[in-house]
ZAZA-430627 format. One record per atom (N, C-alpha, C, O, CB): atom name; z, x, y; residue number from 1. Coordinates in Angstrom, 1 decimal. Each point is the difference from the previous one (the first is absolute). Glycine has a CB too. Layout:
// ZAZA-430627
PT;tiro;w;u;v;zado
PT;CA;Z;X;Y;NUM
...
//
This chain:
// ZAZA-430627
PT;tiro;w;u;v;zado
PT;N;4.0;-20.3;-16.7;1
PT;CA;-1.4;0.5;-0.3;1
PT;C;0.1;1.1;-1.0;1
PT;O;0.8;0.9;0.1;1
PT;CB;-1.5;-1.6;2.3;1
PT;N;-0.2;0.6;-3.4;2
PT;CA;0.0;1.0;-1.0;2
PT;C;-0.7;1.3;0.5;2
PT;O;-0.6;0.0;1.1;2
PT;CB;0.5;-1.8;-2.8;2
PT;N;0.4;2.9;1.0;3
PT;CA;-0.6;1.3;0.4;3
PT;C;-1.5;-0.1;0.1;3
PT;O;-0.6;0.5;1.0;3
PT;CB;2.5;0.7;-2.2;3
PT;N;-2.6;-1.8;0.2;4
PT;CA;-1.4;-0.2;0.1;4
PT;C;-0.5;-0.7;1.3;4
PT;O;-1.0;0.4;0.6;4
PT;CB;0.9;-0.4;-3.1;4
PT;N;0.9;-1.0;2.8;5
PT;CA;-0.3;-0.8;1.3;5
PT;C;0.1;0.9;1.2;5
PT;O;-0.8;-0.1;0.9;5
PT;CB;1.6;-2.0;-2.0;5
PT;N;0.2;3.0;1.1;6
PT;CA;0.1;0.9;1.2;6
PT;C;-1.2;0.9;0.1;6
PT;O;-0.4;0.2;1.1;6
PT;CB;2.9;-0.3;-1.4;6
PT;N;-2.9;0.6;-0.8;7
PT;CA;-1.2;0.9;0.0;7
PT;C;-1.3;-0.7;0.4;7
PT;O;-1.0;0.7;0.3;7
PT;CB;2.2;0.7;-2.0;7
PT;N;-1.2;-2.7;1.6;8
PT;CA;-1.2;-0.8;0.4;8
PT;C;-0.1;-0.2;1.5;8
PT;O;-1.0;-0.4;0.5;8
PT;CB;1.1;-0.7;-2.7;8
PT;N;1.0;1.4;2.9;9
PT;CA;0.1;-0.2;1.4;9
PT;C;-0.8;1.1;0.7;9
PT;O;0.2;1.2;-0.2;9
PT;CB;2.0;-2.3;0.0;9
PT;N;-3.2;0.7;1.1;10
PT;CA;-0.8;1.1;0.7;10
PT;C;0.9;0.7;1.0;10
PT;O;1.0;-0.4;0.4;10
PT;CB;-3.1;-1.0;-0.7;10
PT;N;1.6;2.6;0.7;11
PT;CA;0.7;0.9;0.9;11
PT;C;0.1;-0.8;1.3;11
PT;O;-0.9;-0.6;0.5;11
PT;CB;0.0;2.7;-1.5;11
PT;N;2.1;-2.0;1.6;12
PT;CA;0.3;-0.6;1.3;12
PT;C;0.4;-1.5;-0.1;12
PT;O;0.4;-0.6;1.0;12
PT;CB;-2.0;2.2;0.0;12
PT;N;1.6;-2.1;-2.2;13
PT;CA;0.4;-1.4;-0.2;13
PT;C;1.5;-0.1;-0.5;13
PT;O;0.5;1.0;-0.4;13
PT;CB;-2.9;-1.6;-0.1;13
PT;N;2.9;-0.6;0.6;14
PT;CA;1.4;-0.2;-0.3;14
PT;C;0.3;0.0;-1.5;14
PT;O;-0.6;-0.7;-0.8;14
PT;CB;0.8;-0.7;2.9;14
PT;N;0.7;2.3;-2.5;15
PT;CA;0.5;0.1;-1.4;15
PT;C;1.1;-1.1;-0.2;15
PT;O;-0.1;-0.7;-1.0;15
PT;CB;-0.4;3.2;0.9;15
PT;N;1.5;-2.6;1.0;16
PT;CA;1.0;-1.0;-0.1;16
PT;C;0.5;-0.4;1.4;16
PT;O;-0.1;0.7;0.9;16
PT;CB;0.8;0.3;-3.1;16
PT;N;-0.2;-2.2;2.2;17
PT;CA;0.6;-0.6;1.2;17
PT;C;1.5;-0.1;-0.3;17
PT;O;0.4;-0.7;-0.9;17
PT;CB;-2.5;-0.5;1.7;17
PT;N;2.9;1.9;0.0;18
PT;CA;1.4;-0.1;-0.2;18
PT;C;0.6;-1.3;0.5;18
PT;O;-0.6;-0.7;0.8;18
PT;CB;0.7;3.2;-0.6;18
PT;N;1.1;-2.8;-0.6;19
PT;CA;0.7;-1.2;0.5;19
PT;C;0.1;-0.1;1.5;19
PT;O;0.0;-1.1;0.6;19
PT;CB;1.3;1.1;-2.7;19
PT;N;-1.3;1.2;2.7;20
PT;CA;0.1;0.0;1.5;20
PT;C;-1.4;-0.3;0.7;20
PT;O;0.0;-0.1;1.2;20
PT;CB;1.8;1.8;-1.5;20
PT;N;-2.8;-1.7;-0.5;21
PT;CA;-1.4;-0.2;0.5;21
PT;C;-0.7;1.3;0.2;21
PT;O;-1.2;-0.1;0.3;21
PT;CB;2.0;-2.0;0.8;21
PT;N;-0.1;3.2;-1.2;22
PT;CA;-0.7;1.3;0.1;22
PT;C;-1.0;0.2;-1.2;22
PT;O;0.4;-0.4;-1.1;22
PT;CB;1.7;1.3;2.4;22
PT;N;-3.3;-0.4;-1.0;23
PT;CA;-1.0;0.2;-1.0;23
PT;C;-0.1;1.5;-0.3;23
PT;O;-0.2;0.8;0.9;23
PT;CB;-1.0;-2.9;-0.2;23
PT;N;1.3;2.5;-2.0;24
PT;CA;-0.2;1.4;-0.4;24
PT;C;-1.5;0.1;-0.4;24
PT;O;-0.4;-0.8;-0.9;24
PT;CB;2.9;1.1;0.1;24
PT;N;-3.2;0.6;1.4;25
PT;CA;-1.4;0.1;-0.2;25
PT;C;-0.3;1.2;-0.9;25
PT;O;0.7;1.0;0.0;25
PT;CB;-1.2;-2.2;2.2;25
PT;N;-0.7;1.2;-2.8;26
PT;CA;-0.4;1.1;-0.9;26
PT;C;-0.8;1.0;0.9;26
PT;O;-0.8;-0.3;0.8;26
PT;CB;0.6;-1.2;-2.8;26
PT;N;0.6;2.8;1.9;27
PT;CA;-0.7;1.1;0.6;27
PT;C;-0.3;1.0;-1.1;27
PT;O;0.8;0.8;-0.4;27
PT;CB;0.4;-1.1;2.6;27
PT;N;-2.5;0.2;-2.7;28
PT;CA;-0.4;0.8;-1.1;28
PT;C;0.0;1.5;0.3;28
PT;O;0.2;0.8;-0.9;28
PT;CB;-1.6;-2.7;0.2;28
PT;N;1.3;2.3;2.0;29
PT;CA;0.0;1.4;0.3;29
PT;C;1.3;0.7;-0.4;29
PT;O;0.0;1.2;-0.1;29
PT;CB;-1.6;-1.7;2.0;29
PT;N;2.6;-0.3;-2.0;30
PT;CA;1.3;0.6;-0.4;30
PT;C;0.4;-0.1;-1.5;30
PT;O;1.0;0.4;-0.4;30
PT;CB;-0.3;-0.9;2.7;30
PT;N;-1.6;-0.2;-3.0;31
PT;CA;0.3;-0.2;-1.5;31
PT;C;-0.2;1.3;-0.7;31
PT;O;-0.7;0.9;0.4;31
PT;CB;0.0;-3.3;-0.2;31
PT;N;1.4;2.6;-1.3;32
PT;CA;-0.1;1.2;-0.8;32
PT;C;-1.4;0.4;-0.4;32
PT;O;-0.9;-0.9;-0.2;32
PT;CB;3.1;0.4;-0.7;32
PT;N;-2.5;1.8;0.8;33
PT;CA;-1.3;0.5;-0.5;33
PT;C;0.4;1.0;-1.1;33
PT;O;1.1;0.4;-0.2;33
PT;CB;-2.3;-0.6;2.5;33
PT;N;0.2;0.5;-3.1;34
PT;CA;0.1;1.0;-1.1;34
PT;C;0.0;1.3;0.7;34
PT;O;-1.0;0.4;0.6;34
PT;CB;-0.1;-1.9;-2.3;34
PT;N;2.2;2.3;1.6;35
PT;CA;0.1;1.3;0.6;35
PT;C;-0.2;1.1;-1.0;35
PT;O;0.0;1.2;0.4;35
PT;CB;1.6;-2.2;1.2;35
PT;N;-1.9;0.7;-2.8;36
PT;CA;-0.2;1.0;-1.1;36
PT;C;-1.2;0.8;0.4;36
PT;O;-1.1;-0.6;0.3;36
PT;CB;2.1;-0.8;-2.1;36
PT;N;-0.9;2.7;1.8;37
PT;CA;-1.2;0.9;0.2;37
PT;C;-0.3;0.2;1.5;37
PT;O;-0.9;0.8;0.3;37
PT;CB;0.0;-1.6;-2.4;37
PT;N;1.7;0.2;3.0;38
PT;CA;-0.2;0.3;1.4;38
PT;C;0.7;1.3;0.4;38
PT;O;1.1;0.2;-0.4;38
PT;CB;-1.3;-2.6;0.9;38
PT;N;-0.6;3.3;0.2;39
PT;CA;0.7;1.2;0.5;39
PT;C;0.8;-0.4;1.2;39
PT;O;-0.1;-1.1;0.5;39
PT;CB;-1.7;2.7;-1.5;39
PT;N;2.6;-0.7;1.6;40
PT;CA;0.8;-0.3;1.1;40
PT;C;-0.8;-0.5;1.3;40
PT;O;0.4;-0.9;0.7;40
PT;CB;1.2;2.6;-1.6;40
PT;N;-2.8;-1.1;1.1;41
PT;CA;-0.8;-0.4;1.1;41
PT;C;-0.5;-1.4;-0.1;41
PT;O;-0.1;-0.8;0.9;41
PT;CB;-0.6;3.2;-0.6;41
PT;N;0.2;-2.7;-1.6;42
PT;CA;-0.5;-1.4;-0.2;42
PT;C;1.2;-1.0;0.1;42
PT;O;-0.2;-1.1;0.6;42
PT;CB;-1.6;2.1;-2.1;42
PT;N;3.0;-0.6;1.0;43
PT;CA;1.1;-0.9;0.1;43
PT;C;0.4;-0.3;1.5;43
PT;O;0.3;-1.1;0.4;43
PT;CB;0.5;1.9;-2.7;43
PT;N;-0.8;0.3;3.1;44
PT;CA;0.2;-0.2;1.4;44
PT;C;-1.0;-0.9;0.6;44
PT;O;0.4;-0.9;0.8;44
PT;CB;0.7;3.2;-0.7;44
PT;N;-2.4;-2.1;-0.4;45
PT;CA;-1.0;-0.8;0.6;45
PT;C;0.1;-1.5;-0.4;45
PT;O;-0.2;-0.8;0.9;45
PT;CB;-1.3;2.9;-0.9;45
PT;N;1.8;-2.3;-1.2;46
PT;CA;0.0;-1.4;-0.5;46
PT;C;1.3;-0.8;0.4;46
PT;O;0.1;-1.2;-0.2;46
PT;CB;-1.5;2.0;-1.7;46
PT;N;2.4;0.0;2.4;47
PT;CA;1.3;-0.7;0.4;47
PT;C;0.3;0.3;1.4;47
PT;O;1.2;-0.3;0.5;47
PT;CB;-0.4;0.5;-2.8;47
PT;N;-1.7;0.3;3.1;48
PT;CA;0.2;0.2;1.4;48
PT;C;-0.1;-1.3;0.8;48
PT;O;-0.4;-1.0;-0.6;48
PT;CB;-0.6;3.4;0.4;48
PT;N;1.3;-2.3;1.5;49
PT;CA;0.0;-1.3;0.8;49
PT;C;-1.3;-0.8;-0.1;49
PT;O;0.1;-1.2;-0.1;49
PT;CB;1.5;2.4;1.6;49
PT;N;-2.7;-0.5;-1.4;50
PT;CA;-1.3;-0.7;0.0;50
PT;C;-0.2;-0.8;-1.4;50
PT;O;-0.4;-1.2;0.1;50
PT;CB;-0.6;2.9;1.5;50
PT;N;1.3;-1.1;-2.7;51
PT;CA;-0.2;-0.6;-1.3;51
PT;C;1.2;-0.9;-0.4;51
PT;O;-0.1;-0.9;-0.8;51
PT;CB;-1.3;2.9;0.1;51
PT;N;2.5;-1.7;1.3;52
PT;CA;1.2;-0.8;-0.2;52
PT;C;0.9;0.7;-1.1;52
PT;O;-0.5;0.5;-1.0;52
PT;CB;-0.7;-2.5;1.6;52
PT;N;2.5;2.0;-0.3;53
PT;CA;1.0;0.5;-1.0;53
PT;C;-0.1;-0.9;-1.2;53
PT;O;-0.5;-1.2;0.1;53
PT;CB;2.0;2.1;1.7;53
PT;N;-1.0;-0.5;-2.9;54
PT;CA;-0.2;-0.7;-1.2;54
PT;C;1.4;-0.2;-0.7;54
PT;O;0.8;1.0;0.0;54
PT;CB;-3.2;-0.2;-0.3;54
PT;N;2.6;-2.0;-0.3;55
PT;CA;1.2;-0.1;-0.9;55
PT;C;-0.3;0.8;-1.2;55
PT;O;-1.2;0.3;-0.4;55
PT;CB;1.8;-2.6;1.3;55
PT;N;0.4;2.7;-1.6;56
PT;CA;-0.1;0.9;-1.2;56
PT;C;-0.8;-0.8;-1.1;56
PT;O;0.1;-1.2;-0.1;56
PT;CB;2.0;2.4;0.6;56
PT;N;-2.9;-0.4;-1.3;57
PT;CA;-0.7;-0.7;-1.1;57
PT;C;1.0;-0.7;-0.9;57
PT;O;1.1;0.4;-0.2;57
PT;CB;-2.8;1.4;0.2;57
PT;N;1.3;-3.0;-0.5;58
PT;CA;0.9;-0.8;-0.8;58
PT;C;0.7;-1.1;0.8;58
PT;O;0.6;-0.9;-0.5;58
PT;CB;-0.3;2.8;-1.0;58
PT;N;-0.3;-1.7;2.9;59
PT;CA;0.6;-1.1;0.8;59
PT;C;-0.9;-1.2;0.0;59
PT;O;-1.1;0.1;0.3;59
PT;CB;2.3;1.7;1.2;59
PT;N;-0.6;-2.9;-1.9;60
PT;CA;-0.7;-1.3;-0.1;60
PT;C;0.1;-0.8;1.4;60
PT;O;0.9;0.2;0.7;60
PT;CB;-0.5;-0.3;-3.2;60
PT;N;-1.4;-0.8;2.7;61
PT;CA;0.1;-0.8;1.2;61
PT;C;1.3;-0.8;0.1;61
PT;O;0.5;-0.1;1.1;61
PT;CB;-3.0;0.0;-1.2;61
PT;N;3.0;-0.4;-1.0;62
PT;CA;1.2;-0.7;0.2;62
PT;C;1.2;0.9;0.4;62
PT;O;0.9;-0.5;0.7;62
PT;CB;-1.7;-1.1;-2.5;62
PT;N;0.7;2.8;1.5;63
PT;CA;1.1;1.0;0.5;63
PT;C;-0.2;0.2;1.5;63
PT;O;1.0;0.1;0.7;63
PT;CB;-0.9;1.0;-3.0;63
PT;N;-1.4;-1.0;2.7;64
PT;CA;-0.2;0.2;1.4;64
PT;C;0.5;-1.2;0.8;64
PT;O;0.6;0.1;1.1;64
PT;CB;-2.6;1.4;-1.6;64
PT;N;1.7;-2.7;0.0;65
PT;CA;0.4;-1.2;0.6;65
PT;C;1.6;0.0;0.0;65
PT;O;0.6;-0.4;1.1;65
PT;CB;-2.7;-0.9;-1.9;65
PT;N;2.7;1.7;-0.3;66
PT;CA;1.5;0.0;0.0;66
PT;C;0.6;0.9;1.0;66
PT;O;0.9;-0.3;0.7;66
PT;CB;-1.1;-0.2;-3.1;66
PT;N;-0.4;1.8;2.5;67
PT;CA;0.4;0.9;1.0;67
PT;C;-0.1;-0.6;1.4;67
PT;O;1.0;0.0;0.8;67
PT;CB;-1.7;1.9;-2.2;67
PT;N;-0.4;-2.5;1.7;68
PT;CA;-0.3;-0.6;1.3;68
PT;C;1.0;-1.1;0.3;68
PT;O;0.5;-0.1;1.1;68
PT;CB;-2.9;0.7;-1.3;68
PT;N;2.6;-1.5;-0.7;69
PT;CA;0.9;-1.1;0.2;69
PT;C;1.4;0.5;0.3;69
PT;O;0.7;-0.5;0.8;69
PT;CB;-2.2;-1.0;-2.3;69
PT;N;1.9;2.4;0.7;70
PT;CA;1.4;0.6;0.1;70
PT;C;0.2;0.6;1.4;70
PT;O;1.0;-0.2;0.6;70
PT;CB;-0.9;0.6;-3.1;70
PT;N;-1.1;0.4;2.9;71
PT;CA;0.2;0.6;1.3;71
PT;C;-0.1;-1.0;1.2;71
PT;O;0.8;0.1;0.9;71
PT;CB;-1.9;2.0;-1.9;71
PT;N;0.3;-3.1;0.9;72
PT;CA;0.0;-1.1;1.0;72
PT;C;1.3;-0.7;0.0;72
PT;O;0.5;-0.3;1.1;72
PT;CB;-3.0;0.0;-1.4;72
PT;N;3.0;0.0;-0.9;73
PT;CA;1.3;-0.7;-0.1;73
PT;C;1.2;0.8;0.6;73
PT;O;0.8;-0.5;0.8;73
PT;CB;-1.7;-0.7;-2.8;73
PT;N;0.9;2.5;1.7;74
PT;CA;1.1;0.9;0.5;74
PT;C;0.0;0.1;1.5;74
PT;O;1.0;0.2;0.6;74
PT;CB;-1.2;1.0;-2.7;74
PT;N;-1.0;-1.4;2.7;75
PT;CA;-0.2;0.1;1.4;75
PT;C;0.0;-1.4;0.7;75
PT;O;-0.3;0.0;1.2;75
PT;CB;-0.9;2.2;-1.5;75
PT;N;1.5;-3.2;-0.4;76
PT;CA;0.0;-1.4;0.6;76
PT;C;-1.3;-0.3;0.7;76
PT;O;0.1;-0.7;1.1;76
PT;CB;2.4;0.9;-0.9;76
PT;N;-3.6;0.1;-0.8;77
PT;CA;-1.3;-0.2;0.7;77
PT;C;-0.3;-1.5;0.0;77
PT;O;0.3;-0.7;-1.0;77
PT;CB;-1.2;2.9;0.2;77
PT;N;0.5;-2.7;1.9;78
PT;CA;-0.3;-1.5;0.2;78
PT;C;-1.4;-0.1;0.6;78
PT;O;-0.5;0.9;0.7;78
PT;CB;3.0;-1.5;-0.5;78
PT;N;-3.1;-0.6;-0.4;79
PT;CA;-1.3;-0.3;0.6;79
PT;C;0.1;0.2;1.5;79
PT;O;1.0;-0.2;0.7;79
PT;CB;-1.5;-1.4;-2.5;79
PT;N;-0.7;2.1;2.3;80
PT;CA;-0.2;0.2;1.4;80
PT;C;0.8;1.1;0.7;80
PT;O;0.1;0.1;1.2;80
PT;CB;-0.6;-2.5;-1.2;80
PT;N;1.1;3.3;-0.8;81
PT;CA;0.7;1.1;0.5;81
PT;C;-0.5;1.2;-0.8;81
PT;O;0.5;0.3;-1.1;81
PT;CB;1.6;-1.7;1.8;81
PT;N;-2.9;2.2;-0.1;82
PT;CA;-0.6;1.2;-0.7;82
PT;C;1.0;1.1;-0.1;82
PT;O;1.0;0.0;0.7;82
PT;CB;-3.3;-0.6;0.2;82
PT;N;2.0;1.5;-1.9;83
PT;CA;0.9;1.1;-0.2;83
PT;C;-0.6;1.0;-0.9;83
PT;O;-0.9;-0.3;-0.8;83
PT;CB;2.8;-1.1;1.2;83
PT;N;-1.4;2.6;-0.4;84
PT;CA;-0.3;1.1;-0.9;84
PT;C;1.3;0.4;-0.6;84
PT;O;0.9;0.4;0.6;84
PT;CB;-2.9;0.4;0.7;84
PT;N;2.1;-0.9;-2.7;85
PT;CA;1.2;0.2;-0.7;85
PT;C;-0.2;1.1;-1.0;85
PT;O;-1.1;0.1;-0.7;85
PT;CB;1.7;-2.5;1.0;85
PT;N;0.4;3.2;-0.5;86
PT;CA;-0.1;1.2;-0.9;86
PT;C;1.2;0.0;-0.9;86
PT;O;1.1;-0.2;0.5;86
PT;CB;-2.5;1.5;1.2;86
PT;N;1.1;-0.9;-2.9;87
PT;CA;1.1;0.2;-1.0;87
PT;C;-0.3;1.2;-0.9;87
PT;O;-1.1;0.2;-0.4;87
PT;CB;1.7;-2.7;0.4;87
PT;N;0.5;3.3;-0.2;88
PT;CA;-0.2;1.2;-0.8;88
PT;C;0.8;-0.3;-1.3;88
PT;O;1.1;-0.5;-0.1;88
PT;CB;-1.3;2.0;2.0;88
PT;N;-0.5;-1.2;-3.0;89
PT;CA;0.5;-0.2;-1.4;89
PT;C;0.5;1.3;-0.6;89
PT;O;-0.4;1.1;0.5;89
PT;CB;-1.2;-3.1;-0.8;89
PT;N;2.3;1.9;-0.8;90
PT;CA;0.5;1.2;-0.7;90
PT;C;-1.1;0.7;-0.7;90
PT;O;0.0;1.2;-0.1;90
PT;CB;2.2;-2.3;-0.2;90
PT;N;-3.2;0.3;-0.2;91
PT;CA;-1.1;0.6;-0.8;91
PT;C;-1.3;0.0;0.8;91
PT;O;-0.1;-0.7;1.0;91
PT;CB;1.2;-0.1;-3.1;91
PT;N;-2.0;1.6;1.7;92
PT;CA;-1.3;0.0;0.7;92
PT;C;-0.7;-1.3;-0.3;92
PT;O;0.1;-0.6;-1.0;92
PT;CB;-0.3;3.1;0.7;92
PT;N;-0.5;-3.0;1.4;93
PT;CA;-0.7;-1.3;-0.1;93
PT;C;-1.5;0.2;0.2;93
PT;O;-0.8;-1.0;-0.3;93
PT;CB;2.9;-0.1;1.1;93
PT;N;-2.5;2.2;-0.2;94
PT;CA;-1.4;0.1;0.3;94
PT;C;-0.4;1.5;0.4;94
PT;O;0.8;0.9;-0.1;94
PT;CB;-0.8;-3.3;0.8;94
PT;N;-1.2;2.5;-0.2;95
PT;CA;-0.6;1.2;0.5;95
PT;C;-0.6;-0.2;1.3;95
PT;O;-0.8;-0.9;0.2;95
PT;CB;0.4;1.7;-2.6;95
PT;N;0.8;0.1;3.4;96
PT;CA;-0.6;-0.1;1.3;96
PT;C;-0.4;1.4;0.4;96
PT;O;0.8;0.9;0.0;96
PT;CB;0.7;-2.9;0.7;96
PT;N;-2.8;2.2;-0.3;97
PT;CA;-0.5;1.3;0.4;97
PT;C;0.3;1.0;-1.1;97
PT;O;0.3;1.2;0.3;97
PT;CB;-0.1;-1.8;2.1;97
PT;N;-0.4;0.2;-3.7;98
PT;CA;0.2;0.9;-1.1;98
PT;C;1.4;0.3;-0.4;98
PT;O;0.2;0.9;-0.9;98
PT;CB;-2.3;0.1;1.7;98
PT;N;3.1;-1.6;-0.2;99
PT;CA;1.4;0.3;-0.3;99
PT;C;0.7;-1.2;-0.5;99
PT;O;-0.2;-1.1;0.5;99
PT;CB;0.2;2.8;1.3;99
PT;N;0.7;-1.6;-2.9;100
PT;CA;0.8;-1.1;-0.5;100
PT;C;1.1;-0.4;1.0;100
PT;O;0.7;0.9;0.5;100
PT;CB;-1.2;-0.1;-2.9;100
PT;N;0.6;-2.1;2.6;101
PT;CA;1.0;-0.5;1.0;101
PT;C;0.9;-1.1;-0.6;101
PT;O;-0.4;-0.6;-1.0;101
PT;CB;-1.3;1.1;2.8;101
PT;N;2.8;-0.7;-1.2;102
PT;CA;1.0;-1.0;-0.4;102
PT;C;0.1;-1.2;1.0;102
PT;O;0.9;-0.9;-0.2;102
PT;CB;0.4;2.8;-1.0;102
PT;N;-2.1;-1.8;2.2;103
PT;CA;0.2;-1.0;1.1;103
PT;C;-1.2;-1.0;0.0;103
PT;O;-1.1;0.4;-0.1;103
PT;CB;2.4;1.3;1.4;103
PT;N;-0.9;-3.0;-1.0;104
PT;CA;-1.0;-1.0;0.2;104
PT;C;0.1;-0.6;1.4;104
PT;O;1.1;-0.3;0.4;104
PT;CB;-1.1;-0.2;-2.9;104
PT;N;-1.1;0.3;3.1;105
PT;CA;0.0;-0.7;1.3;105
PT;C;-0.7;-1.4;-0.2;105
PT;O;-1.0;-0.1;-0.7;105
PT;CB;1.0;2.3;2.0;105
PT;N;0.6;-3.2;-0.7;106
PT;CA;-0.7;-1.3;0.0;106
PT;C;-0.4;-0.3;1.5;106
PT;O;0.8;0.0;0.9;106
PT;CB;0.6;-0.9;-2.9;106
PT;N;-2.7;0.6;2.1;107
PT;CA;-0.5;-0.4;1.3;107
PT;C;0.0;-1.6;0.0;107
PT;O;-0.6;-0.6;-0.9;107
PT;CB;-0.8;2.7;1.2;107
PT;N;2.0;-2.7;0.7;108
PT;CA;0.1;-1.4;0.1;108
PT;C;-0.4;-0.5;1.4;108
PT;O;0.6;0.4;1.0;108
PT;CB;1.2;-0.4;-2.7;108
PT;N;-2.9;-0.8;1.8;109
PT;CA;-0.5;-0.4;1.3;109
PT;C;0.6;-1.3;0.4;109
PT;O;-0.5;-0.6;1.1;109
PT;CB;-1.6;1.8;-1.6;109
PT;N;3.1;-1.7;-0.1;110
PT;CA;0.5;-1.3;0.3;110
PT;C;-0.4;-1.1;-0.9;110
PT;O;0.6;-1.1;0.0;110
PT;CB;-0.6;1.8;2.3;110
PT;N;-1.0;-0.5;-3.1;111
PT;CA;-0.4;-0.9;-1.1;111
PT;C;-0.4;0.7;-1.3;111
PT;O;0.5;-0.4;-1.1;111
PT;CB;-1.3;-1.1;2.9;111
PT;N;0.0;2.6;-1.7;112
PT;CA;-0.5;0.7;-1.1;112
PT;C;0.7;1.4;-0.1;112
PT;O;0.3;0.6;1.0;112
PT;CB;-2.5;-1.8;-0.8;112
PT;N;2.5;1.6;-1.5;113
PT;CA;0.7;1.2;-0.2;113
PT;C;-0.7;0.8;-1.2;113
PT;O;-0.5;-0.6;-0.9;113
PT;CB;2.7;-0.4;1.7;113
PT;N;-2.2;2.3;-0.7;114
PT;CA;-0.4;0.8;-1.1;114
PT;C;0.8;1.3;0.0;114
PT;O;0.5;0.5;1.1;114
PT;CB;-2.8;-1.5;-1.1;114
PT;N;2.4;1.6;-1.2;115
PT;CA;0.9;1.2;-0.1;115
PT;C;-0.9;1.2;-0.5;115
PT;O;-1.0;-0.2;-0.6;115
PT;CB;3.0;-1.2;0.0;115
PT;N;-1.5;2.6;1.0;116
PT;CA;-0.7;1.2;-0.5;116
PT;C;1.0;1.2;0.1;116
PT;O;1.0;0.0;0.8;116
PT;CB;-3.2;-0.9;0.0;116
PT;N;2.0;1.9;-1.7;117
PT;CA;0.9;1.2;0.0;117
PT;C;-0.3;0.8;1.2;117
PT;O;-1.1;0.1;0.5;117
PT;CB;1.1;-0.1;-3.0;117
PT;N;1.1;0.7;3.0;118
PT;CA;-0.1;0.9;1.1;118
PT;C;0.9;1.2;-0.2;118
PT;O;1.0;-0.1;-0.7;118
PT;CB;-1.6;-1.9;2.3;118
PT;N;0.3;3.1;-0.9;119
PT;CA;0.9;1.1;0.1;119
PT;C;1.1;-0.4;1.0;119
PT;O;-0.3;-0.6;1.0;119
PT;CB;-1.5;2.3;-1.6;119
PT;N;3.0;-1.4;0.2;120
PT;CA;1.1;-0.4;0.9;120
PT;C;0.0;0.7;1.4;120
PT;O;0.8;-0.2;0.8;120
PT;CB;0.6;-0.1;-2.8;120
//
C-alpha cells in the first residue's frame, strides 16, 4: 500500500493485514502534530493520556506500521492471543505528557494492534 493510501484509511480502520492475520489499525490520536510554538503546558496537554501521546513530527504512517509489525514479530504475537508489548529504542520516538520518550507500546487484542509512545 502506498503512503497516500495509508493516509486515506479512516481512524480505527485497518492499515495493513500481516501474514499472520493480525491487523494494524490507524489511531490518529497518536499521529504526529505540529509542536512549533507550543509552550510546555500546551505540549503536556496535547500529549497527555486523554489527548494521546504522539509520535515525533516527521514520523510517517509507514514508519508507525513498521514499528508495530516489528514489535509484534519480536513478541511472536498470534491471532486470538492478546498482549501488551513494549520496546525501547536508542533514539526518541515520541512525546508523552510533554516529555520526549524512546519507548513504544503496542496494544494487541488478539486481532487488532496499534502502537503509541510511552514513558518507560
